C-alpha positions as CSV (number, residue, x, y, z in Angstrom):
1,M,-16.7,15.3,2.8
2,G,-16.6,14.5,6.6
3,E,-14.4,16.1,9.2
4,I,-11.2,14.2,10.2
5,R,-11.9,13.4,13.8
6,E,-9.1,11.0,14.7
7,M,-5.8,9.6,13.5
8,P,-6.1,7.3,10.4
9,Q,-4.7,3.8,10.7
10,G,-0.9,3.7,10.5
11,A,-0.1,7.4,10.6
12,V,1.8,9.8,12.7
13,R,0.8,13.4,13.3
14,A,2.2,16.3,11.3
15,G,5.5,17.5,12.7
16,S,6.7,14.0,13.6
17,L,8.4,13.4,10.3
18,H,12.0,12.2,10.9
19,N,14.9,14.4,10.0
20,P,15.4,13.9,6.2
21,V,19.1,14.7,6.4
22,S,20.0,12.0,8.9
23,R,23.0,10.0,7.7
24,Q,22.2,6.9,9.7
25,S,21.4,3.9,7.5
26,P,19.3,1.2,9.3
27,C,19.4,-1.2,6.4
28,R,21.6,-4.1,7.3
29,V,21.7,-5.6,3.9
30,P,24.4,-4.7,1.3
31,Y,23.1,-2.4,-1.4
32,S,24.5,-4.7,-4.1
33,V,22.4,-7.6,-2.8
34,C,19.2,-5.5,-2.7
35,L,19.9,-4.2,-6.2
36,G,20.5,-7.7,-7.5
37,L,17.1,-8.8,-6.1
38,A,15.4,-5.8,-7.6
39,A,16.8,-6.6,-11.1
40,A,15.6,-10.2,-10.7
41,A,12.2,-8.9,-9.8
42,I,11.9,-6.9,-13.0
43,A,12.9,-10.1,-15.0
44,Y,10.2,-12.2,-13.3
45,G,7.6,-9.5,-12.7
46,S,7.2,-10.2,-9.0
47,P,7.9,-8.4,-5.7
48,V,11.6,-8.6,-4.9
49,L,11.3,-10.4,-1.6
50,A,8.1,-12.3,-2.1
51,S,9.8,-15.7,-2.4
52,L,12.1,-15.3,0.6
53,P,11.4,-16.9,4.0
54,T,9.5,-14.6,6.4
55,P,12.5,-14.1,8.8
56,L,14.7,-12.9,5.9
57,R,12.0,-10.5,4.7
58,S,11.8,-9.0,8.1
59,W,15.6,-8.7,8.1
60,F,15.3,-6.6,5.0
61,G,12.7,-4.4,6.7
62,V,9.9,-5.5,4.4
63,Y,6.6,-6.9,5.6
64,D,3.8,-8.7,3.9
65,H,1.6,-10.2,6.5
66,L,-0.2,-9.6,9.8
67,E,0.7,-11.3,13.1
68,E,-3.0,-11.9,13.8
69,Q,-3.9,-15.1,11.9
70,H,-7.7,-14.5,12.2
71,Q,-7.4,-11.2,10.3
72,V,-6.5,-10.1,6.8
73,A,-5.6,-6.6,5.5
74,L,-7.2,-5.2,2.4
75,T,-5.2,-2.6,0.5
76,F,-5.6,-0.5,-2.6
77,D,-2.9,1.0,-4.8
78,D,-2.5,3.8,-7.4
79,G,-5.2,6.3,-6.2
80,P,-6.8,8.6,-5.8
81,H,-8.9,8.4,-8.9
82,P,-11.8,10.9,-9.4
83,V,-14.4,8.2,-10.3
84,A,-12.9,4.9,-9.2
85,T,-12.0,5.9,-5.6
86,P,-15.4,7.2,-4.7
87,A,-17.0,4.1,-6.2
88,V,-14.7,1.8,-4.2
89,L,-15.4,3.8,-1.0
90,Q,-19.1,3.4,-1.5
91,V,-18.8,-0.4,-2.0
92,L,-16.6,-0.7,1.1
93,D,-19.0,1.3,3.1
94,D,-21.9,-0.9,2.0
95,L,-19.9,-3.9,3.0
96,N,-18.8,-2.3,6.3
97,V,-15.1,-2.9,5.5
98,R,-12.2,-0.6,6.1
99,A,-9.0,-0.8,4.1
100,T,-5.6,0.9,3.5
101,F,-5.1,3.1,0.5
102,F,-1.6,3.6,-0.9
103,L,-1.6,7.0,-2.5
104,V,0.4,8.4,-5.3
105,G,1.7,11.9,-4.4
106,E,1.1,13.7,-7.7
107,R,-2.5,12.4,-7.7
108,V,-3.0,13.5,-4.1
109,E,-2.1,17.1,-5.2
110,Q,-4.7,16.9,-7.9
111,M,-7.5,15.5,-5.6
112,P,-6.8,16.6,-2.0
113,A,-10.5,16.7,-1.0
114,L,-10.9,13.1,-2.1
115,V,-7.9,12.1,0.0
116,R,-9.4,13.7,3.0
117,E,-12.6,11.9,2.3
118,I,-10.7,8.5,2.4
119,V,-9.4,9.4,5.9
120,A,-12.7,10.7,7.1
121,A,-14.4,7.4,6.2
122,G,-12.0,5.6,8.6
123,H,-9.7,4.0,6.1
124,G,-5.9,3.8,6.5
125,I,-3.5,5.6,4.2
126,G,-0.1,4.8,3.0
127,V,2.4,6.3,0.5
128,H,3.0,4.8,-3.0
129,G,5.7,7.3,-4.1
130,Y,5.2,10.6,-5.7
131,R,5.3,9.7,-9.4
132,H,4.8,5.9,-9.4
133,R,8.1,5.1,-11.1
134,P,10.1,1.9,-10.4
135,Q,13.0,2.6,-8.0
136,V,15.5,0.8,-10.1
137,L,15.0,3.4,-12.9
138,L,15.9,6.3,-10.6
139,W,19.2,7.6,-9.3
140,P,19.6,6.9,-5.5
141,R,19.0,10.6,-4.6
142,H,15.9,10.6,-6.7
143,V,14.5,7.5,-5.0
144,Y,14.7,9.2,-1.6
145,E,13.3,12.4,-3.0
146,D,10.3,10.5,-4.6
147,I,9.5,8.8,-1.3
148,Y,9.9,11.9,0.8
149,R,7.9,14.1,-1.6
150,G,5.1,11.6,-1.6
151,L,5.0,11.5,2.1
152,A,5.2,15.3,2.4
153,V,2.3,15.8,0.0
154,V,0.1,13.5,2.0
155,G,1.1,15.2,5.2
156,E,0.3,18.6,3.7
157,V,-3.2,17.5,2.6
158,T,-4.2,15.4,5.7
159,G,-2.0,16.8,8.5
160,L,-0.8,13.2,9.0
161,Y,2.2,11.2,7.8
162,P,1.6,7.6,7.1
163,R,4.1,5.0,8.3
164,H,3.3,2.5,5.5
165,F,5.0,2.7,2.2
166,R,4.6,0.4,-0.8
167,P,7.0,0.8,-3.7
168,P,5.5,1.0,-7.2
169,Y,5.2,-2.4,-8.9
170,G,6.4,-4.0,-5.6
171,I,10.1,-3.5,-6.6
172,V,12.3,-2.4,-3.8
173,T,16.0,-1.5,-3.7
174,G,18.5,-1.0,-1.0
175,V,18.3,2.7,-1.4
176,G,14.5,2.6,-1.1
177,L,14.6,0.4,2.0
178,R,17.0,2.8,3.7
179,A,15.0,5.8,2.7
180,V,11.8,4.4,4.2
181,R,13.5,3.4,7.4
182,R,15.2,6.9,7.7
183,L,11.8,8.5,7.5
184,G,10.5,6.2,10.2
185,G,8.3,4.1,7.9
186,E,7.8,0.5,7.0
187,T,7.8,-1.1,3.5
188,W,4.8,-3.3,2.8
189,L,4.2,-5.8,0.0
190,W,1.4,-8.3,-0.2
191,T,0.5,-12.0,-0.1
192,A,-2.5,-12.0,-2.5
193,D,-2.7,-10.1,-5.8
194,G,-5.9,-9.8,-7.7
195,R,-4.0,-8.8,-10.8
196,D,-7.0,-6.6,-11.5
197,W,-5.0,-4.1,-13.7
198,R,-4.8,-6.6,-16.6
199,P,-6.9,-5.9,-19.8
200,R,-8.7,-9.2,-19.6
201,A,-9.3,-9.2,-15.8
202,T,-12.9,-10.1,-14.8
203,A,-14.6,-9.7,-11.5
204,Q,-15.0,-13.5,-11.1
205,G,-11.3,-14.0,-11.9
206,I,-10.1,-11.4,-9.5
207,A,-12.3,-12.7,-6.7
208,G,-11.2,-16.3,-7.3
209,R,-7.5,-15.4,-7.4
210,V,-7.7,-13.4,-4.2
211,L,-9.6,-16.1,-2.3
212,R,-7.2,-18.8,-3.5
213,Q,-4.2,-16.9,-2.4
214,T,-5.4,-15.4,0.9
215,R,-4.7,-17.1,4.2
216,G,-5.0,-15.8,7.8
217,G,-2.7,-12.9,8.3
218,G,-2.5,-12.1,4.6
219,V,-2.4,-8.8,2.8
220,I,-4.5,-8.3,-0.3
221,L,-3.6,-6.1,-3.2
222,L,-6.2,-4.4,-5.4
223,H,-6.4,-1.1,-7.2
224,D,-8.8,1.9,-7.0
225,S,-7.4,3.4,-10.2
226,D,-6.6,2.6,-13.8
227,A,-4.0,5.3,-14.0
228,Y,-1.2,2.8,-14.5
229,G,-3.2,-0.2,-15.7
230,S,-5.8,-1.2,-18.2
231,T,-8.5,1.5,-18.8
232,G,-11.6,0.8,-16.8
233,S,-10.0,-2.1,-14.9
234,W,-11.2,-0.8,-11.6
235,R,-14.8,-1.6,-12.6
236,Q,-14.0,-5.3,-12.3
237,V,-12.7,-4.6,-8.7
238,L,-16.2,-3.2,-7.8
239,G,-17.7,-6.4,-9.0
240,A,-15.2,-8.6,-7.2
241,L,-15.3,-7.0,-3.8
242,P,-18.6,-8.4,-2.5
243,T,-17.5,-11.9,-3.4
244,V,-14.1,-11.5,-1.8
245,V,-15.6,-10.1,1.4
246,Q,-18.3,-12.8,1.6
247,G,-15.7,-15.5,1.0
248,L,-13.3,-14.3,3.6
249,R,-15.9,-13.8,6.2
250,A,-17.2,-17.3,5.6
251,R,-13.8,-18.5,6.7
252,G,-14.1,-16.5,9.9
253,L,-11.5,-13.9,8.8
254,H,-11.8,-10.3,9.9
255,I,-11.0,-7.7,7.2
256,R,-9.2,-4.6,8.3
257,P,-6.6,-2.0,7.3
258,L,-2.9,-2.7,7.9
259,C,-3.3,-1.3,11.4
260,D,-6.5,-1.1,13.5
261,K,-7.3,0.2,17.0
262,Q,-6.3,-3.0,18.6
263,V,-2.8,-2.8,17.2
264,I,-0.1,-0.4,18.5
265,C,1.2,1.1,15.2
266,L,1.8,4.8,15.8
267,S,5.3,6.1,16.4
């Protein structure tokens, strides 16, 4: 495990966490509207705001693309995993690619050294909640507590508080949006989904799906864990990554974490 020498992408230093008891609510969208969209998302199995125009998504405080059209962001959810995450890190290192890992708090507690290894390797980190439960199944107070606890655990382990949050299953609620904003963060979804968690997913199918869906400025979703998906599904991700990276580079696209050194992303 290497020493953490500099800030990971999209993080703020420990001690910069916003006051958790602030009563200000930066969300400008009525809670009932957000909740209705969340319910629709469950019915259709897709991110709440994925089908809305870009300006409206920004109004909700949700992001899913980069401003730089010659770049794409590679992201991984659901880790860390004791076997899958090191394997993914090795493949990314072989390909000279850096990504953003959205971490589940309770898993961070179980594998703190592995989380520090992710950071030391130069990858970005984000928060994926503490228990990986859909926000619509939680009471409002518990939504905030889950986000805050996940952020706090990552901060305790790395000394850094990520700005990026991704809700489990891509389902957001008004309460969740307000909680992330109160904590000084940003909610990030995706534009390309490998659907690698499925039982019948194959490396070829994952790569083909990602390459078809990815455009300049896109955000790619994959997983470095099978904790919430089909057992062993991450092995197909290992096989898909070289094809994905080669295909994107052939289009002249630069693969990066959500934030890199050329982007001002630290609060």
